[in-house]
TITI-467094 format. One line per 10 residues: their letters; for each residue x, z negated, y of C-alpha. Coordinates in steps of 0.001 Angstrom, whole numbers. Each point is the difference from the previous one (the first is absolute). Layout:
a	X Z Y; ...
//
This chain:
metavapadp	-76259 -116520 162258; 553 1412 -3512; -1902 -1510 -2856; -1192 709 -3471; -3753 271 -878; -1273 -3519 6; -514 -1362 -3498; -3464 -716 -1352; 818 -3724 -460; -75 -1442 3643
galehtivtv	2590 -2586 -873; 2531 2429 -1392; 3166 677 2059; 765 3309 1740; 3499 846 858; 117 1674 3454; 2155 724 3073; -792 -1019 3528; 1866 2043 2613; 578 -1729 3340
gghhhsalaa	2289 1398 2728; 1968 2070 -2285; 487 -2779 -2549; -1501 276 -3450; -1193 -3259 -1410; -755 -364 -3692; -3163 -2036 -547; -2622 -1201 -2447; -3688 152 656; -3198 -1035 -1834
gpasgelvll	-3679 229 644; -2505 2528 1488; 1131 1916 3069; -3243 -1122 1693; 820 -3698 -285; 1156 -2164 2793; 3791 252 246; 2220 -2849 -1094; 3571 535 805; 2552 -2172 -1883
lhgwpefads	3544 -544 1385; 2621 -1246 -2298; 3119 -2237 744; 3665 -6 -844; 1269 823 -2554; -3100 1673 -1575; -2092 3154 130; -3579 969 43; -365 -680 -3686; 322 -3762 729
wteqlhalge	-3800 325 904; -973 1705 -3348; -2410 -2610 -1109; -1665 -275 3482; -288 3737 220; -1912 96 -3204; -2328 -2812 1127; -592 1508 3507; -732 3503 -1471; -2448 -1456 -2606
agyralavdq	-1800 -1801 2947; -467 3237 1807; 2742 -173 2591; 2475 2686 732; 3176 -1908 -602; 3376 1495 1079; 3493 -1607 -552; 2841 1876 1626; 3779 -105 -656; 1034 -769 3518
rgfaegarpd	2748 1225 2261; 3336 -456 -1721; -1572 -584 -3358; -1418 3532 -617; 2612 2533 -853; -1447 2419 2472; -151 -2583 2880; 3512 -1336 353; 1313 791 3564; 3632 -1009 657
gvehytlddl	719 -2787 2459; -1577 -3367 836; -1489 1456 3204; -2558 1691 -2208; -1229 -3245 -1422; -1487 -1779 3006; -3351 -1821 -147; -1510 2828 2110; 1048 2452 -2679; -1370 -2107 -2805
vgdalafads	-3319 -824 1623; -312 3569 1031; 490 1104 -3603; -2771 -2341 -1222; -2436 1368 2565; 911 3505 -927; -632 -778 -3664; -3582 -988 908; -353 3088 2241; 1018 2243 -2849
qgaerfhlia	-3082 -1244 -1862; -2234 626 3045; -641 -3809 353; -723 -1136 3495; -312 -3511 -1335; 1406 -1392 -3175; 744 -3226 -2017; 3699 -930 61; 1692 -1954 -2823; 3716 -716 122
rdwggmvawv	2853 -2185 -1436; 3367 -1084 1211; 1459 2505 2409; -3262 1983 -175; -1590 -3273 1098; 2122 -89 3147; -1024 3519 762; -3565 -948 -609; 41 -3020 2334; 1402 2089 2800
laaahpdrlr	-2420 2923 -572; -2982 -2415 -176; 936 -1591 3298; 623 3265 1796; -2725 2076 -1519; -2930 -2187 -999; -2376 2753 601; 1485 1967 -2998; -667 -2837 -2516; -3019 -1090 -1912
sltvlstphp	1929 -2835 -1580; 3539 -1237 -547; 1515 -1664 -3000; 3509 -1145 -246; 1840 -1360 -3001; 3005 -2386 329; 986 784 3558; -1190 -2441 2693; -784 998 3464; 3320 891 1742
aalrravatd	-514 -2699 2697; -655 -2566 -2638; 3129 953 -1884; 2109 74 3188; -1043 -3545 786; 771 -1103 -3560; 3394 1632 89; 699 -1973 3259; -1236 -3399 -1176; 536 -2 -3760
dgqfhdlgyi	3546 41 -1314; -1307 951 -3449; -1818 3096 1236; 3023 981 2043; 2231 -265 -3145; -2564 1868 -2134; 223 3064 2278; 3758 117 -128; -133 3103 -2092; -1466 1845 2963
rffrreagka	2975 -823 2071; 2281 1127 -2847; -1838 3391 -260; 180 534 3790; 3709 -927 576; 1557 1426 -3105; -1100 3614 -90; 1742 1607 -3014; 1277 -3290 -1356; -3662 -1128 -669
erfllrdeaa	-668 3224 -1941; 3073 -369 -2012; -873 -3528 -759; -3474 848 -1207; 1007 2959 -2047; 3232 -1344 -1706; 1 -822 -3735; -2788 2467 -679; -2178 -1425 2876; -17 -3511 -1372
qlravygrri	-548 -1536 3384; -2784 2437 876; -1698 -820 -3300; 271 -3661 826; -1987 315 3057; -3205 424 -2149; 613 -3344 -1536; -1049 1050 -3496; -3687 -337 1287; -1206 3509 -453
peavvegavt	-63 2477 -2882; 3371 1353 -969; -1160 3569 106; -989 -423 3686; 3447 -1558 785; 1916 2771 -1827; -2026 2745 1737; 590 -1558 3455; 3806 -480 -712; 336 3515 -1241
rlsepgalta	-1571 1356 3222; 1921 -2331 2208; 3225 1104 -1693; -521 3612 1179; 2693 1073 2710; -965 -1461 3294; -3118 -1619 -1183; 837 -3636 245; 1582 482 3438; -3149 1659 1226
tlnwyrgatn	-2170 -2904 -1217; 2449 -2571 1451; -280 1829 3317; -3429 -1802 468; 2012 -3242 393; 2504 1613 2233; -2248 2149 2208; -3196 -2025 341; 1048 -3528 421; 2744 -2421 905
defdipagri	1775 -2923 -1775; -2962 -2290 757; -2420 2444 -1437; -1561 159 3440; -2920 2430 -222; -2196 509 3106; -3648 -368 -1081; -2852 -1236 2112; -3163 -1736 -945; -2210 1369 -2757
kvptlylwgr	-3564 869 734; -1133 1560 -3304; -1342 -1771 -3058; 3085 -1222 -1882; 857 -1141 -3534; 3479 -1563 -539; 1240 -674 -3487; 3074 -2220 -611; 1573 -715 -3332; 858 -3660 -505
edpylgqsaa	3381 956 -1616; 1144 2468 2695; 3809 -683 204; 438 1558 3465; -3054 -591 2158; -1021 -3638 98; -3138 -1916 378; 546 -1024 3591; -181 3480 1396; -2910 859 -2431
eqtvhhidae	-2060 -2928 1285; 779 730 3637; -1206 3612 -182; -3609 -1173 639; 970 -775 3670; 584 3742 681; -3331 1262 -1269; -3063 500 2278; -2348 1381 -2660; -1538 -1019 -3364
yrfqiiegas	2986 -1291 -1973; 521 -1191 -3625; 3343 -1464 -1231; 261 -182 -3750; 2953 -1463 -2019; 704 1673 -3290; 1126 -2659 -2400; 2808 840 -2391; 926 3210 1810; 2848 1028 2290
qwmameapde	291 2829 2465; -852 2515 -2860; -3527 -1395 -439; -1614 3473 -150; 1801 525 -3291; 165 -3712 -1044; -3613 -774 500; -1652 3468 179; -3568 -1083 -974; -119 -2888 2434
vsallldhlq	1489 2086 2898; -2306 3036 -665; -3071 -2231 -15; 1001 -1646 3285; 630 3466 1524; -3310 1400 -1092; -1899 -2976 1303; 1768 332 3401; -645 3689 239; -3620 -208 -1057
rh	-656 -2472 2844; 1268 2459 2568
//
């Protein structure tokens, strides 16, 4: 792992590279190298900088916080072909990120697609985690049940079926008219500078296809993700105004946890809660981590 000298301010951000299996992942870090590792996994369509405020807070609290641009998102980690975007690949990357820091056990915080990876990792490798925190994404089994029984939830995930079935067409749709449809995904809920930065990176040749390969290589039309029961302390945050992941699946997540569990609804926020309500989210994260 290549990194600059850590800044004197523990909450300041370090730009670094994490190398895993020949792939080079751009990343942001904060906090002392001696602190307990907190690994943060972003969702789609965003990057490590979506965790900026949480990285500051975690670093200032003495944790070693690391947010990585994941497979497909980092310019140096975009293998061609959906066969390179299986859940085994994505979970393996996350474990390797922690290994790169010398962390036998770590705290895991994740959102959206990163949350799906986190649920699978936590179920399969509970011995590696001190704690789990997931934003927006319900446990996969709870979501699968909601899709099967709730017409609204099935409809709200229609974009996934579009991404999966219309390779090439989906990219053209999102990028046409100066990426108007891609910008619309953010719902005008997060800072314009963050949106423009993400759109610029996703407009690089091959970038959008690589990120959409998560949908094409790691799941099916029903968003069926194989995750077992969770046996590590878990915090689940869900935004009341999430347009894609509904309250039914969020509330059913409790039935898949065999450990200390807290479910917190963030009022007035959607799936982008880490940026919409950064102080509230950071406070909840720190409280959870300090308990474990």
